[in-house]
Each structure stands twice: as structure tokens, then as C-alpha cells.
Phi, psi and omega in degrees: 000140178293148178282330181202141176245128177241143180226144179221119178273113180284117184282161176296139179087357179290147177296142178290153180186166180293146184301317183296325180287325176296317177298314183299323180288326183278331182230085185283359176266359181261126182285156178297325180298316182293319177296318180299320178300320180293317177297316181299329182267011181057040182250020177239131182228156171235115186052040174087356181257130181296133180230163172256175188293340181276355180300128182264117180275118182230020177205164178298149180169182183249117171271133183221135179224135175258115186257130175263157175292129179271119179275112180267147174293156184298131181262188181296149178272156175291134179231134183283090178240125181301140178231148174265094182276121179275322181200147176203141170215201184288345186250323186224163172220131181247127186240144169265095188288137177277164175293146177090354180261123176284143183294312182216159180300150178194190181299123176085000179274163178256204182258036182233030180277170177299323179299315177303315182291319180292324177300323177288313184299321183265004184056043179081006186273053174252160176304142179285343182288133186097348179295154006274337189271336186233045181299125175078358184275117182252342172205175186217162172239146177299160183307315185272352179280136178257167170114202195283132174213137181250141177233152182264137178261345178231159179294323178298315179298320179301309182299317182294318180293316178300319179297321180294316179295318182295323181277001180059043178264003179259162176241124183230114178243135179240160171236139184221151170254127184234159175288138176072187179226124178302150180295322178268158179276344180199160179180188179228135173246124184230029176294130179296144187242135176216176181285138181302136185291337181248308180268095192289347177272358182249159174249165182204157173282127182208152185302324182265013178285177179274150180305136179214136182220126178231122171267132182228155176210148181274120176274322182198140176251132179262076178062021180084348181277335179202164181216151171265121186244140171258131182233127172251121182257134180262349176229169184235053180285150178303129178061025189305306182296320180299316180291315182295316180292324177295323180294340177267007183067030175228066181298155178293143176302133179086353185266076181293339177297325185242033167110357178288133177241121182306332182293346181291334182239098182289132175073011180245129180260119181257117187282338186191184170290120189272083181220133184222128175277104191259339183213134181219124174246127181213142179285130180296133186292344179251319188269351183054034179249133178286120182253139183241126181239144180227137176235120180293163179300137179287168186302318183291329178290316178297320179296324178295318177298319179297319178299318183287333183285330183298000000 
């Protein structure tokens, strides 16, 4: 027996569209996985005729789907890990992530990811989308990167946030410490980024990569040996700032993956890749209000600046 039956009457004059997208728009509490299961099991009909998800609805009629409960494999457990919560309401939670914390479980991770901590903090109240390993996660920060990250507590919030990030309606500013000082005080790096053809854990600028754009400006130069850089990213490619700054021959301090050499800074101890997500503007998924969040530089970043200033 189906766990739930949903029906949608396509009105006259409605724009034509694929059946799965019409369902998704009409029932934003239904996950894509659950809908896909119904299509795979021939449990979706249009005016009584079985259809697949690619079926294009171009006339009035009744869409009907019998949904079964989707049994998900067991996901991460809630773990009591302290979090620096910047903002929270019924729809979203914004965290100032510490260095060393992985965003979500994956190969080789433990039970100390941001997802584990958020599951405890929200008492399991994260969006089911992305489960089991990535419930509520709409974007990510690298393990050593600190700063602002937003997660969805409802499926509606998840869809709205993902759409905002995809449409580049968010504002994301980072601060980084890099080797040397660029000749210009500001500029844009827009080299397309893809996975390295040989070193598969690395990214690289390549002709067939995905579009990537980073606006950067020099906030302060430490005698030419290093600089504090502000970066605004218009796209969200993996390792984007790290790859772009390295391509300019100014790799981030501590980023040995992309060219940093400890010998470049005599007598200076670099604790990690020095990158911090300092400012995030995102439209609230329920209130349609642009919300602005700021996270000050963490203690280890400030200590690094102090070392360079001496």
C-alpha cells in the first residue's frame, strides 16, 4: 500500500512542463528521491495513464502519484559538539565554523563533522534533503577554512537556498593571507576551474573547466612578504579562492596543496590554510528579506597577522 497519494490538477492555460518538475513545484515537502521511486515503480499517472518523469504535460489533466516510504540507510548520529551559532530560526541556522571541522561526513571522516554537531543542536531538525550524510547542507567550507556557513532546517528552506546560490543571488566575502603582494591593488580572476587530470584530489584552471569568478583586493601588505586579501566570489567552485590566488603566484599561507612553501616565511608558524568566510548575505527562504551576517577573524588568524606585522 502507498504511504501517501498526491494529486495535482493541471489547469487550463498552464505552461507545459515535465511531470516531475510540476510535482516538485506543487509539493515542496516531497523529496526528489521519493518522487523518483514512484516513477521507477510505475506509480505516477496522467489522466490514468502511466507516465515517466520526462513526460511533458501540455494540456489540462490530473497528475497522480502513489508514494512509498523511502528507507534511507542510517545516517550520522547527533554528537554534542559546541557550535558558534550566529543566527537561527525555524528555517535556517548560520554557523561560524571552526578550523579543522569537516562540513559533512564522507570517506575517511569521523563523527565530528558540522552535520553531527547540527543534528545535536537542532535535535535532528535539519532538512531531510541531502540525507543521510548531508541533511540540510546547501554549500560547504573546506576543513581548514573558518567562518560563515548556512544550513536549512526545512525542505522548503533547502530548495530556496539552493536556488539562491545557483542563481548567484548571494554575497560571499572571504579574507585570506597570501604569499607576496600583487602588483595591482585589486582585480578579478576568472579562470575556469575543473578537477586536475592527474591529481584527482586537486582542482586546476583548465579550458574545459566550469566558469569561476573571484574579485580580490589587497587590504594590507606585510612588507611585501605576505598580504591580507579580501575576496568576493561570484561562483562556488571547489577550492576556488585557493586555485585562483595560486594561479596568480600568490598561494594562501599554509596551502601546500596549491604551492605554499614554508621556507618562504622564515620564523613564522602557519597553523593551517589561512582562509576565513567573513561575510554572507542571503535571502531568507520564508521572509524574502536579505539577511547579512558577519564573522570576525578567528584567534589563530589574528595571531598570524600579529606575527607578520612584527
